[in-house]
C-alpha positions in Angstrom: -8.7 -6.4 0.0 -12.6 -7.0 -1.5 -14.2 -10.0 -2.9 -17.7 -9.4 -4.9 -19.9 -12.2 -6.2 -22.4 -11.7 -8.3 -25.4 -14.2 -8.6 -28.0 -13.6 -11.5 -31.6 -13.6 -11.0 -34.6 -13.1 -12.6 -35.3 -9.6 -11.8 -32.5 -9.3 -9.1 -28.9 -10.3 -7.8 -27.2 -11.4 -4.5 -24.2 -9.4 -4.4 -21.5 -10.9 -1.5 -18.9 -8.3 -0.4 -16.2 -8.9 2.1 -15.0 -5.9 3.3 -11.7 -5.5 4.9 -10.0 -2.7 7.4 -13.1 -2.6 9.7 -11.2 -1.4 12.4 -9.7 1.9 10.9 -12.3 4.5 11.7 -14.3 5.3 10.0 -14.3 1.7 8.3 -12.3 2.5 5.4 -12.8 -0.8 3.1 -16.5 -0.2 3.2 -15.8 3.9 2.8 -13.4 3.3 -0.4 -16.0 0.7 -1.8 -19.2 2.9 -2.0 -17.1 5.8 -2.8 -15.6 4.0 -5.9 -18.9 2.5 -6.3 -21.9 5.3 -6.0 -23.5 5.9 -9.2 -24.4 2.1 -9.3 -25.3 1.9 -5.6 -27.4 4.5 -5.7 -29.5 3.5 -9.0 -29.6 -0.4 -8.3 -29.3 -1.5 -4.6 -32.1 -2.7 -2.8 -31.1 -3.1 0.3 -27.5 -3.9 2.7 -27.4 -7.0 5.1 -24.8 -6.4 7.2 -22.9 -9.3 9.6 -20.2 -7.6 11.4 -19.9 -10.0 14.5 -22.0 -12.3 13.8 -21.7 -13.8 17.1 -20.6 -12.0 20.5 -22.6 -14.1 23.3 -26.7 -14.6 24.1 -29.6 -12.4 23.1 -30.4 -11.6 19.3 -30.0 -8.1 18.4 -30.8 -6.6 15.3 -31.0 -3.4 13.8 -33.1 -1.8 10.3 -34.1 0.8 8.6 -37.8 1.4 9.4 -39.0 0.2 6.1 -37.2 -3.5 6.8 -39.1 -4.2 10.3 -41.8 -6.1 9.2 -40.0 -8.3 7.0 -37.1 -8.8 9.6 -40.1 -9.9 12.2 -41.4 -12.1 10.0 -38.5 -13.6 9.0 -37.7 -13.8 13.2 -41.1 -16.0 13.4 -39.5 -18.7 11.0 -35.8 -19.4 12.4 -35.6 -21.4 15.3 -34.0 -20.3 18.7 -30.7 -21.7 19.0 -31.0 -21.5 23.0 -34.9 -23.1 22.9 -35.6 -25.9 20.8 -39.4 -25.1 21.3 -39.1 -21.4 20.5 -38.0 -19.0 17.5 -36.0 -16.3 17.4 -39.2 -13.9 17.7 -40.4 -15.9 20.7 -37.6 -15.3 22.5 -37.0 -12.0 21.6 -40.1 -10.7 23.1 -39.9 -12.9 26.1 -36.7 -11.2 26.7 -37.3 -7.8 25.9 -41.5 -7.6 26.1 -41.5 -5.5 23.3 -39.8 -5.8 19.7 -36.7 -3.5 20.1 -35.3 -2.8 16.4 -32.6 -0.3 16.8 -32.1 2.1 14.7 -28.3 2.6 11.8 -27.1 5.9 13.5 -23.5 4.8 14.3 -20.3 4.7 12.3 -19.4 1.5 13.9 -20.0 -0.9 11.3 -20.0 -1.0 7.6 -23.8 -0.2 7.0 -22.4 3.4 7.9 -20.9 4.7 4.5 -23.9 2.5 2.6 -26.6 4.2 4.8 -25.8 7.3 6.0 -23.6 8.3 2.6 -25.4 6.2 -0.2 -29.1 6.1 1.3 -29.3 2.5 1.0 -31.7 0.8 3.1 -29.7 -1.3 5.4 -30.0 -4.4 8.1 -27.8 -5.1 10.9 -28.0 -8.8 12.9 -25.8 -10.2 15.6 -26.0 -12.1 18.6 -24.8 -10.8 22.3 -24.7 -7.1 22.9 -21.5 -6.9 25.0 -18.2 -9.2 23.5 -15.6 -8.5 26.9 -12.6 -9.8 24.4 -13.4 -7.8 21.2 -10.0 -7.2 19.8 -7.8 -8.6 22.7 -5.6 -11.4 22.9 -8.3 -13.9 23.5 -10.6 -13.0 21.3 -10.0 -16.5 19.3 -11.5 -19.4 18.1 -10.9 -21.1 21.6 -13.2 -17.9 23.1 -15.8 -19.0 20.8 -15.9 -22.5 21.2 -15.9 -22.6 25.3 -18.1 -19.5 25.8 -19.6 -17.6 23.0 -20.8 -20.3 20.8 -19.9 -23.5 21.2 -21.9 -25.3 19.3 -22.0 -22.5 16.3 -25.9 -22.8 16.7 -26.3 -19.1 17.2 -24.2 -18.7 14.1 -26.4 -20.9 12.3 -29.6 -18.6 13.6 -28.2 -15.6 12.5 -27.2 -17.7 8.7 -30.7 -18.7 8.5 -32.1 -14.7 9.2 -29.5 -13.2 7.3 -30.5 -15.8 4.2 -34.1 -15.6 4.2 -33.9 -11.8 4.4 -32.4 -11.8 1.3 -34.1 -14.7 -0.4 -37.3 -12.3 0.3 -35.9 -9.2 -1.3 -34.7 -11.0 -4.2 -37.5 -13.1 -5.0 -40.5 -11.6 -3.8 -42.2 -9.8 -7.0 -42.7 -6.4 -5.1 -40.4 -5.3 -2.5 -41.0 -6.2 0.9 -40.9 -2.5 2.0 -43.6 -1.1 4.8 -42.6 2.5 4.5 -46.1 2.9 6.3 -43.7 2.3 9.3 -41.1 4.5 8.5 -43.8 7.5 8.5 -44.6 6.3 12.4 -41.6 6.5 13.4 -41.2 9.8 11.7 -43.9 10.9 13.9 -42.8 9.5 17.2 -39.6 11.5 16.7 -41.6 14.8 15.5 -43.7 14.6 18.4 -39.7 14.2 20.9 -38.9 17.5 18.3 -42.0 19.6 19.5 -41.5 18.6 23.5 -37.9 19.9 22.7 -38.8 23.3 21.1 -42.1 24.1 23.1 -43.6 26.1 21.0 -40.9 28.5 19.9 -40.2 27.4 16.4 -43.0 26.2 14.2 -43.1 22.5 13.0 -45.7 22.8 10.6 -43.0 22.4 7.1 -41.9 19.1 9.1 -45.4 18.0 9.9 -46.7 18.8 6.7 -44.0 16.9 4.5 -44.3 14.0 7.4 -48.1 14.0 6.1 -47.6 14.0 2.3 -44.9 10.8 2.9 -47.6 9.1 5.0 -50.2 9.6 1.8 -47.6 8.1 -0.2 -46.7 5.3 1.8 -50.1 4.6 2.0 -50.7 4.2 -1.7 -48.1 2.8 -2.0 -49.0 -0.2 0.5 -52.3 -0.3 -1.6 -50.8 -1.0 -5.1 -48.5 -3.4 -3.5 -51.4 -5.5 -2.6 -53.1 -5.3 -6.0 -52.7 -9.2 -7.6 -55.3 -8.6 -10.3 -54.1 -8.8 -14.5 -53.7 -5.1 -14.8 -50.7 -4.9 -12.4 -48.4 -4.9 -15.4 -44.7 -6.1 -15.1 -44.1 -2.3 -15.6 -46.3 -0.9 -13.2 -44.7 -3.2 -10.6 -41.0 -2.1 -11.9 -42.5 1.8 -11.0 -43.4 0.9 -7.5 -40.3 -1.3 -7.3 -38.5 1.4 -8.3 -40.4 4.2 -5.9 -40.1 1.7 -2.9 -36.2 1.1 -3.6 -35.3 5.2 -4.0 -37.5 6.4 -1.2 -34.4 6.1 1.2 -32.5 7.8 -1.2 -34.8 11.1 -1.2 -33.5 11.3 2.4 -30.2 12.6 1.3 -28.8 16.2 0.9 -26.1 16.5 -1.8 -24.2 19.3 0.2 -24.0 17.0 3.4 -24.9 17.8 7.3 -23.5 20.8 8.7 -20.1 20.5 9.8 -20.3 16.6 8.2 -20.5 17.2 4.7 -19.6 13.4 3.6 -22.5 12.2 6.0 -25.6 12.8 4.0 -28.5 11.0 5.7 -31.0 13.9 7.0 -32.9 11.4 9.7 -30.4 8.9 10.7 -27.2 10.0 11.3 -24.4 10.1 14.2 -24.6 12.7 17.7 -22.4 15.0 18.0 -19.0 13.9 19.1 -16.5 16.9 21.0 -13.2 15.7 21.7 -13.7 12.1 21.7 -16.8 12.3 23.7 -20.2 11.2 22.4 -22.4 14.1 23.3 -25.9 13.3 21.9 -25.4 9.8 20.9 -26.6 7.9 18.1 -29.5 10.0 16.6 -32.6 9.3 14.5 -34.5 12.1 13.2 -32.9 15.9 14.7 -35.1 16.1 17.5 -32.3 13.7 19.4 -29.6 15.9 18.0 -28.2 18.7 19.3 -31.3 21.6 19.1 -29.2 24.1 17.1 -28.5 21.6 14.6 -32.1 20.4 14.8 -33.6 24.4 14.1 -31.4 25.1 11.3 -32.0 21.3 9.7 -35.7 20.9 10.0 -36.4 22.9 6.7 -33.9 20.9 4.7 -35.8 17.5 6.6 -38.8 19.0 4.7 -37.7 19.4 1.6 -36.2 15.8 1.9 -39.2 14.5 2.0 -41.2 16.2 -0.9 -38.2 14.7 -3.0 -39.8 11.0 -2.1 
């Protein structure tokens, strides 16, 4: 069952979606909803904020597409950490991990999968606690949560605070708070890993040239976003916002991935699974995928960059 309510705003709307049948693989509720609303999602949706199991235990974890990294960090600096009154979520995040580790959304284990990997919608996933030992067992109950997971429900409040501030910024900022420069930095890192894999046996010039072109476009967009003079008209803002919103869609291949036609995202996708065993794990960029797939897809990735 899907329940949708819409709150109209001056420029953007917040759409709340409740997606059922999560435990069926692959996420039947969200998959069907995305397929049925694909045209609207592709032309109108700015971002998707996913909260699946909001609290599973201690420790804040977040995943996102790279253009949302900076926004996520900014918001984390404004929400009080539920386990320490003197710190924000960002402060505790840094102390725990030494660095800010924002995961990439390359799996199919939650409802962000069809929105990102089939519709190309920038996404965020938020939760507390990496391990959830009672998940989908007889002990997965309100009693377990009140005694072990989050007795005072403060972690739930923290997740709601991060989600709410992200939604407000995405809905109210005159220019979408996307930093595509961070996206290109991520792509450079994985291009370098791919270079180490192929060891000079294959030219990566198409990918390199495409990332360079994307980096220039991202820096140009970043400069435009900082303009605040009177000449920066509403139409120009709308054009820039459209470019930022549609950038993620540029990584979609209409024909789908080789052997996995439903998955269309050429940058973020799952690893190879054979007989139920994850062989390559979750991946970001072809370099983390099997080398045979990487070499067959790199030209497609290059052409995808050129669309953005």
